[in-house]
C-alpha positions as CSV (number, residue, x, y, z in Angstrom):
1,M,3.3,77.4,-24.8
2,E,4.6,76.9,-28.3
3,F,1.7,78.9,-29.7
4,L,2.5,81.8,-27.4
5,R,6.1,81.7,-28.3
6,R,5.2,81.9,-32.0
7,C,2.9,84.9,-31.4
8,Y,5.6,86.7,-29.4
9,D,8.2,86.1,-32.2
10,R,5.8,87.2,-34.9
11,L,5.0,90.5,-33.0
12,A,8.7,91.1,-31.9
13,H,10.1,90.7,-35.3
14,S,7.3,92.1,-37.4
15,T,7.3,95.3,-39.4
16,P,4.4,97.4,-40.8
17,E,5.2,96.0,-44.3
18,R,5.1,92.4,-43.2
19,R,1.9,93.0,-41.2
20,L,0.3,94.4,-44.3
21,A,1.6,91.5,-46.4
22,R,0.2,89.1,-43.9
23,A,-3.2,90.7,-44.1
24,H,-3.1,90.5,-47.9
25,L,-2.3,86.8,-47.7
26,H,-5.2,86.1,-45.4
27,E,-7.6,88.0,-47.7
28,A,-6.2,86.4,-50.9
29,R,-6.8,83.0,-49.3
30,Q,-10.5,83.8,-49.4
31,E,-10.1,84.0,-53.2
32,S,-9.5,87.6,-53.6
33,P,-7.3,88.2,-56.7
34,E,-6.9,91.9,-55.9
35,A,-5.4,91.1,-52.4
36,Y,-3.2,88.5,-54.0
37,L,-1.9,91.1,-56.5
38,S,-1.0,93.4,-53.6
39,L,0.9,90.5,-52.1
40,V,2.7,89.6,-55.3
41,A,4.0,93.1,-55.8
42,N,6.3,92.6,-52.8
43,Y,8.1,89.7,-54.4
44,L,8.1,90.6,-58.1
45,D,11.6,92.1,-58.1
46,L,13.1,89.2,-56.2
47,V,11.6,86.7,-58.7
48,L,12.7,88.6,-61.7
49,T,16.2,89.2,-60.4
50,F,16.6,85.5,-59.4
51,Q,15.4,84.3,-62.7
52,G,17.6,86.8,-64.6
53,S,20.7,85.8,-62.7
54,S,20.0,82.1,-63.2
55,R,20.3,82.0,-67.0
56,S,20.3,84.1,-70.1
57,E,16.9,84.7,-71.7
58,D,15.0,87.6,-73.2
59,S,12.9,89.8,-71.0
60,L,9.5,88.6,-72.5
61,T,10.4,85.0,-71.6
62,R,11.4,86.0,-68.1
63,L,8.2,87.9,-67.6
64,D,6.1,85.0,-68.8
65,R,7.9,82.6,-66.5
66,A,7.3,85.0,-63.5
67,E,3.6,85.0,-64.4
68,Q,3.5,81.2,-64.5
69,L,5.2,81.0,-61.2
70,F,2.8,83.4,-59.5
71,L,-0.2,81.7,-61.0
72,G,1.1,78.4,-59.6
73,L,1.5,79.9,-56.2
74,W,-2.1,81.2,-56.4
75,R,-3.4,77.7,-57.0
76,H,-1.7,76.5,-53.9
77,L,-2.3,79.5,-51.8
78,R,-4.6,77.8,-49.3
79,Y,-1.7,75.6,-48.2
80,A,0.0,78.8,-46.8
81,E,-1.6,79.9,-43.6
82,R,1.4,82.0,-42.6
83,L,3.5,84.5,-44.6
84,S,6.5,82.4,-44.2
85,D,4.6,79.5,-45.7
86,F,4.0,81.5,-48.8
87,E,7.7,82.6,-48.9
88,F,8.8,79.0,-48.5
89,M,6.6,78.0,-51.5
90,L,8.0,80.9,-53.5
91,A,11.6,79.9,-52.7
92,G,11.0,76.3,-53.4
93,A,9.4,77.0,-56.8
94,L,12.3,79.3,-57.8
95,L,15.0,76.8,-56.8
96,E,13.2,74.0,-58.6
97,T,13.0,76.0,-61.8
98,A,16.6,77.4,-61.6
99,D,17.9,75.3,-64.4
100,T,20.8,76.2,-66.7
101,R,19.3,75.5,-70.1
102,G,20.2,79.0,-71.3
103,P,23.8,80.3,-71.6
104,I,25.6,80.9,-68.3
105,V,28.5,82.9,-69.7
106,S,28.0,86.6,-70.1
107,R,30.1,89.5,-71.4
108,E,30.0,90.8,-67.8
109,P,32.1,88.6,-65.5
110,L,29.9,89.5,-62.5
111,V,26.8,88.1,-64.2
112,T,28.6,84.9,-65.0
113,K,29.7,84.6,-61.4
114,L,26.1,85.0,-60.3
115,R,24.9,82.4,-62.6
116,L,27.5,80.0,-61.4
117,L,26.4,80.3,-57.8
118,D,24.4,77.5,-56.2
119,P,20.8,78.4,-56.6
120,R,20.1,78.2,-52.8
121,A,23.0,80.6,-52.1
122,R,21.9,82.9,-54.8
123,F,18.4,83.1,-53.4
124,V,19.7,83.8,-49.8
125,F,22.0,86.5,-51.1
126,L,19.4,88.3,-53.2
127,A,16.7,88.1,-50.5
128,H,19.0,89.3,-47.7
129,E,21.1,91.9,-49.6
130,F,18.7,93.4,-52.0
131,E,15.2,92.7,-50.8
132,R,16.2,93.5,-47.1
133,W,14.8,90.3,-45.7
134,S,15.8,90.1,-42.1
135,E,18.1,87.4,-40.9
136,R,15.3,85.7,-39.1
137,W,13.0,85.6,-42.1
138,V,15.7,84.2,-44.4
139,R,16.6,81.5,-42.0
140,L,13.0,80.6,-41.4
141,V,12.2,80.3,-45.1
142,M,15.5,78.5,-46.0
143,R,15.4,76.2,-42.9
144,M,18.8,77.5,-41.7
145,R,20.5,77.3,-38.3
146,P,21.3,80.6,-36.7
147,D,25.0,80.3,-37.5
148,E,24.5,79.1,-41.0
149,L,23.2,82.2,-42.8
150,H,26.4,84.3,-42.5
151,V,28.5,81.4,-43.6
152,V,26.6,81.1,-46.8
153,L,26.6,84.9,-47.3
154,S,30.4,85.0,-46.7
155,Q,31.1,82.2,-49.1
156,T,28.9,83.8,-51.7
157,R,30.6,87.2,-51.4
158,C,33.9,85.5,-51.7
159,E,32.9,83.6,-54.8
160,L,31.6,86.8,-56.5
161,C,34.9,88.4,-55.7
162,G,36.8,85.5,-57.3
163,I,38.2,84.3,-54.0
164,S,38.3,80.6,-53.0
165,W,36.7,80.0,-49.7
166,D,38.7,76.7,-49.3
167,S,41.9,78.7,-49.6
168,L,41.2,80.6,-46.3
169,S,42.2,79.3,-42.9
170,R,39.7,78.5,-40.3
171,N,40.4,81.7,-38.3
172,E,40.1,83.8,-41.5
173,R,36.7,82.2,-42.3
174,D,35.4,82.8,-38.7
175,C,36.5,86.4,-38.9
176,L,34.8,87.0,-42.2
177,V,31.6,85.4,-40.9
178,A,31.7,87.7,-37.9
179,I,32.2,90.7,-40.2
180,S,29.2,89.6,-42.3
181,A,27.0,89.3,-39.1
182,S,28.2,92.8,-38.0
183,F,26.9,94.6,-41.2
184,K,23.4,94.9,-39.6
185,R,24.8,96.0,-36.3
186,C,26.3,99.4,-37.1
187,D,25.2,101.0,-33.8
188,N,27.1,98.5,-31.6
189,L,30.4,100.5,-31.2
190,K,31.9,98.1,-28.7
191,L,31.4,95.0,-30.9
192,N,32.6,96.8,-34.0
193,R,35.8,98.0,-32.2
194,A,36.5,94.5,-31.0
195,L,36.0,93.1,-34.5
196,C,38.3,95.7,-36.1
197,E,41.0,94.7,-33.7
198,R,40.5,91.0,-34.5
199,A,40.5,91.7,-38.3
200,Q,43.9,93.5,-38.0
201,Q,45.5,90.1,-37.3
202,F,44.5,88.9,-40.8
203,P,45.7,91.3,-43.7
204,R,43.9,89.1,-46.2
205,V,40.6,89.4,-44.4
206,L,40.9,93.3,-44.5
207,D,41.5,93.0,-48.3
208,I,38.5,90.8,-48.8
209,K,36.3,93.1,-46.7
210,A,37.3,95.9,-48.9
211,Q,36.5,93.9,-52.0
212,W,33.0,93.1,-50.6
213,F,32.2,96.8,-50.3
214,E,33.6,97.4,-53.9
215,L,31.4,94.6,-55.2
216,R,28.0,96.2,-54.2
217,P,27.8,98.9,-56.9
218,G,28.3,96.4,-59.6
219,L,25.6,94.1,-58.2
220,V,23.1,97.0,-58.0
221,E,23.7,97.7,-61.7
222,V,23.3,94.0,-62.5
223,R,20.1,93.8,-60.5
224,H,18.5,96.8,-62.3
225,R,19.0,95.2,-65.7
226,Y,16.5,92.5,-64.7
227,L,13.8,94.8,-63.3
228,P,11.0,95.6,-65.6
229,R,10.0,99.0,-66.9
230,N,6.9,100.5,-65.5
231,E,4.7,99.5,-68.5
232,E,6.1,96.0,-68.3
233,R,5.4,95.7,-64.6
234,E,1.9,97.0,-65.0
235,A,1.2,94.6,-67.9
236,L,2.6,91.6,-65.9
237,L,0.5,92.5,-62.9
238,G,-2.5,92.8,-65.1
239,N,-2.0,89.5,-66.6
240,I,-1.6,87.9,-63.1
241,L,-4.9,89.6,-62.0
242,R,-6.8,88.2,-65.1
243,A,-5.3,84.7,-64.7
244,T,-6.0,84.4,-61.0
245,G,-9.6,85.7,-61.5
246,S,-10.4,82.6,-63.6
247,T,-8.3,80.0,-61.8
248,P,-9.8,78.3,-58.7
249,L,-7.7,77.6,-55.5
250,Q,-6.9,74.0,-54.6
251,R,-8.2,72.8,-51.2
252,P,-5.5,71.0,-49.2
253,R,-6.5,67.7,-47.5
254,L,-7.0,67.8,-43.8
255,V,-3.9,65.7,-43.1
256,D,-1.9,68.2,-45.1
257,R,-3.2,71.1,-43.1
258,V,-2.5,69.4,-39.8
259,I,1.1,68.6,-40.8
260,N,1.7,72.0,-42.2
261,S,0.5,73.7,-39.0
262,V,3.4,72.0,-37.2
263,H,6.1,71.9,-40.0
264,F,5.2,73.4,-43.4
265,S,6.2,70.7,-45.9
266,R,3.0,69.6,-47.7
267,T,2.2,71.5,-50.9
268,G,1.6,70.8,-54.6
269,K,4.2,71.0,-57.2
270,I,4.5,74.4,-59.0
271,R,5.5,74.0,-62.7
272,V,7.2,76.7,-64.7
273,S,8.2,76.0,-68.3
């Protein structure tokens, strides 16, 4: 019964892009560097943006660290039988390497605020806001409860706007979380009308909501500064292809495969210098 439920959830919440990525993963696990490269291309921008918003470093160092990360994921690719397993390994590797050895303070206040975020909240925000990961996939990868995602997103947006979450009342917080959840439900007019009436009771919530919308253009500009130029992207992908072609995949133990089939938690450590 559990297997049937998983199959239904996968089909109901899938998209053509995810189905293609899933096919690339399955082919890459058969030691196909070309298929792995197609899979990597879906996550390259997320990795570079996360690394760039974690600490200050030159672009060559950031590209080299991204190459190390994807090579590490290649070595452990046979641990990931599902696309969410691969994304879980990716997220875990990013969070483990999100240290602050480089300078945090930037000439741009918004960049500094991004670097001061908790790494987990930063990953959730970037994946959901800029990479268009669905709520379900973010929760699945980050092991979040259904009501937890928009709490984290609301807190993160407030921090980026310079607003203390602790200074808000319980009712104001609940209203902001509801507004966050409504952003992806623009076609539900009844829900949006009720939420507008609810927000009218809290003038500060209306002001914060307006600041959230004003924040986005600045974040888009910040994100683009960390994305590579076309020639840099091609060089990075070429380096990954060559490295994976000469690097064997590790074979997980049988006990690890059995445990991961129920709850993905067994994988090797991915190191990035």
